N, C-alpha and C positions, 0 to 999 in steps of 0.2 A: 868592631860593631857586628852584632848578630844580624844575619840576613833576615828579611821579613818572613813571617810564616806564610805558607801557601794559603790561598783563599778557599780551595776546594780539594777534597781527597777523593780520588777514584779508587774504589775498593773492588777487588776481584776475589771472590771466594771460590776455591777450586779443590777438586779431589780427583786425582788420577786422569787428568785430561791435558797432559803436557803438550800434545800436538795442537789442540785448540787454543791453549793458553798462549802459545807463541803468537798466533795470529791476533789474539785479543790484545796482548801487550803492544804489538806493533801498531795497532790502531790507536792506542792511547798515547804512544810516543810521537804521533804525527798529527796532533791536535792543532787547531788554529789558535788556541789559547797559549799565551807565552808560557814556556816550560817552568819558569820560576813561580808561576802563579798556582801551580797544582802539584800534588804528589800522587804517586801510584803505590798502592799498598796491596800486596797479595797475601791472602789468608789461606794457607795450606791446611786443609782439613784432613790431616793424617794420610796424605798420599803415599802410595807405595811404588810409584813409577819415578820418572826422572824430573818431577816438578821442582824439587829443591835445586837440583843442578841447573835446570833451565833458569830459574830465578837468579841464581848466582851469576850467570852470564849477563843478566840485565841489571845487575847491581851498579855497574859502571854508568848506566843511564839514569841512576837515581831511583830505580824500582826497589821498594822496601819489602822485605819478606818476613812473614811471621807464621809460626806453626801453631795451629789449634788442634791439640790431640783428641779432643772429645768430638766424635763424629756427629754431625747434624748441621744442616744449612743455617737454621736460625741461630745456633750457637756461633757458627763462623761469622755470620753477619753482625752479631752483637760484639764479637771480638774486634771486628773491623771498625765500627764506629767508636768503640772505646779506645782504640789505639790511634785513631786518626788525629792529626794535629790541626786540621783546618776547621773553620766554622761550619762548612757545608760538606756533606758526604754524598757520594753517588755510587750506586751498585751497578756493575756490569757483569752479566753472566760470563763464565769462563769460555763458553762456546759462542760468544757474541762478538761482533765486530762493530765498534762505535764509528759513527760518521765523523768526519773531521771536525765539525763544529759542535760535537756532543757536549763538551764541557763548557764552551763559551755560551752556548744556547741556554744551558741550565743556569749559569750565573746571571745571564740577562733576565731570565724569568724571575729569579729571586729579587733582583735589584729593581726591576721595572714595575712590579706589582705592589700595591699598598692596600692592606697589609700584605706582607710577604706570604707566599704559600707555605703550607705545612709539608707538602710533597710536590715534586715536579717530575713528570714522566712524559714519554712521547711514543711515537709509532715504532713498531717492531715489524720488520719484513722478514719473511721466511726464506732461508737459503736451502733449497732441497738438494740433498746429496744423492737421492734416487728419485725416480718419477713419483709425482704425487698420486696417491691411490685414487681409483675411480670412485670409491665410497666416501672420500673426504668431503665434508661440507663445512660451512662457516662456523657452526658451534664447535666442531672438532678441532678447528685450527686454534682455538683459544688455549687449550692446554699445551699446545706446541709453542705458545708465546706470541701468537699474532695479535697485533693491536693497531687500530687505525681509527681515530676519531676525527679525521679530516685534516685540513691544511690551515686552520685558523686557531691561534692560541686562545685558550679560554679556560674558565673554571669548568670542571666536569660535574655532571649531575649525580644525584644520589645513586641512580641505577647504573652508572658507568664505573669504570675501574681503570687502574694503571697496573703495570706489571713490575714486580719487585726486582727482576733482573735488568731493569732499565728505569731506575728511579733515584731521586735525589731528595735529601732532607736537611734541614738545619740540624746540626748535631745536638743543639739544646733541646729540640723537640723529642728526639729519640731518648735522650737522657731523662727527660721529664716523665715519659710514660714507660720507661724501662725497656725500650727496644722491642725486639721480636720475641714472641712467645716460644720458648724452646720446647714446649710440649708438641708443637706443630712444626711443619716443614720437613724437608727430606731428611731421612735418617737411613742408616745402614739397613738394607733389607726391606725397606718399605717406601712408598711414595706418598707419604702424608703431605698435605698442603693446607692452605687456609691461613697461614701466618700473616700473609700480606693483607688479606681481607680484614682480619681482626685488627691489624695495625691501623688500617685506614679508618675503621670504625672508631678507634680510640682517638685518632687525630681529629676527627670531625667532632667527637663529643667534647674535645678540649677547645672547640671553637675554630679549628683550622679548616682549611679547604685544600683540595687537590687540584693541581693546575696542569693542563695539557699544553705542551710546547712542541710543535712539529719539528723543530730543529734538534730536539733531543731524540735522535733517531739512530737505529742500529739494525744490523742484520743478525739473524739467529739461525745457526745451523740446525737442520733437521736430519738427524742421522738415519740410516736405513732401518734400524731396529724400531724407530718411532713411526715408521710407515706401515707397521704390521699390526693386525688386529690384536694380537696377544699383548702388545704394549698398552694399547688403549683399554683393554679389559682390566689390566692391573691398575692403570692410572685412574680409571673411574671407580674401580672397587675401593681403592684407598681414598678417593674423593668422597665416597659415601661415609667411610669411617671418619674422615676429617670433619665432615659436617656435623656428625654427632658430637665430636669433641667440641666444636665451635658452639653448638647449642648448649652444652654443659658448662662451658667456661666463659661465655659472653653474656653480659647482663640482659641484652635485648633478645638473645637467642635467634635473631633473624639473619645474621650475617652468614654468607655461604662462601665456600671455596670456588675456584674457577670452574670446576666441573659441576658443582651444585647449582651454580647460577643458571645453568641451562638444563640440568637433569633432575633437580631436587624433587623428592617425593611429596613436598608440600604443594606441588603443582595441583591446580584444581582438576577434578575428575581423575585422580591418580589411579584409582582402581581400574578404570577403563583404559587408562594409558598403559598400565602394566600389562593388562590382558592383551591389548593390541600389539604391544611389543613382543610379548611372549609368543603369540601366534606367528608373528613375522620371524622371530628368532629361530623357531624350530623348522623353518624351511618353507613357510607359506608366503614367501616374498622373494623378489629377485635379490641377487647377491649384495648390491650396495645397501639396500634397505635392511637385509638380514643382518649384516655386520653392525649397522647403526643400532638396530634393536638390541643386539647382544651387548653392545657397549652400554646402552642405557640400563639394561638389566644387571650388568656388573656393578653399576653404581647402586642400584636398589639393594642388591645382595649385600654389599659392604655396609650400607646404611642399616639394614635390618640386623645383621650380625652384631654390629656395634650397639645398636639401640636396645636389643634384647639382652645384651651382656654375654652372648655366646662367644663373641670375639672380645677378649679383654685387652685393653690397651693401658699403657702406663702413663698417667698424667703428670708424673714427676719430670722436670726438665732433664 
C-alpha cells in the first residue's frame, strides 16, 4: 500500500546560499507538524557553491532536491509549486528560519476558515547580523522583509500585504492563475520585484482573500551588505523599474512593489516631494535624513528611466 501523500509542501528556492540553507532546512526538520504530513522541496536556482552537496546530505531526512537552471526567483517558485505533491505549498526564503509551528499554523489557517484563504502569511522578524543603521526607519524595513500586522488572525485589508518569502497557497490557486510572473522577481544582476504584489492582485480578482496568521512566523537574516546605503539605492532603483513593468502588465495599473508602496511617484504633491528630497540629498540635511532622501530619489530615477524608455527591460519570461 502506498503511503498517503503529504498535506503540505515546504518549498525553499535558493541560489549560492549554502550556509543559510543549512539553518533553513534545520528549522523545517524540527516542525511541530508530524513529518509524514509534509515534504521539503529545495529548488536550486543554478547555484555554483556547495548547495547540491548540502542537499544530498539531507536526502536521508527526506529533503527533495531539484535543479532549475534558468535563473530567476519567479521561475524557481513556479518550478516549486509545479513539482510539489501536496495540495498546499509554502515558500520560505533560504535565509529564513521558520518557527516550530510554521507549517502547523498554516494548515490550521486553511482548514479553519470558510471559504479557505487564497494565501496565508504571517509575521517576519529581522535577525540583524550587524548593528541596525541609525538611518533605518519603518518603511525601509519593508524591503528587508519585516512584517507585523499584530497578534490576531484575520483577513488583511486591501492596503496591506504579505511577503512571498513567508507565504502559503493552495496549489490549485497557483495553477489556475499561472503562478508567479517570470518577467518580475529577482534575476541575475538586478533586483526586480513586484511579482508578489501582482500575484496577490490576481488572487483577489479571482475572488480570493489573503489571511494573516501570527503563527506563520519566521526570522529573516539581514546580512551586513543590506545595512549599507548602496544596497538600498540599488533596491529602490530596481523598485522604480519594477513599478513601471507592473503598470504596463497589470490591468488596473495600480499595484505597486514593496518599495513603490511607500515611495511611488504617484504620491500627491510629487514634485514638491522630489524637490524636498533633492535638497536633503545634496547635503542640506543631517545624515539619516540625507540617506533616506537619496534612497527615495534612487526609486524615482529608476522609475523615470524605465517610464521614458531610456532603460529598456525585457518583458519576456
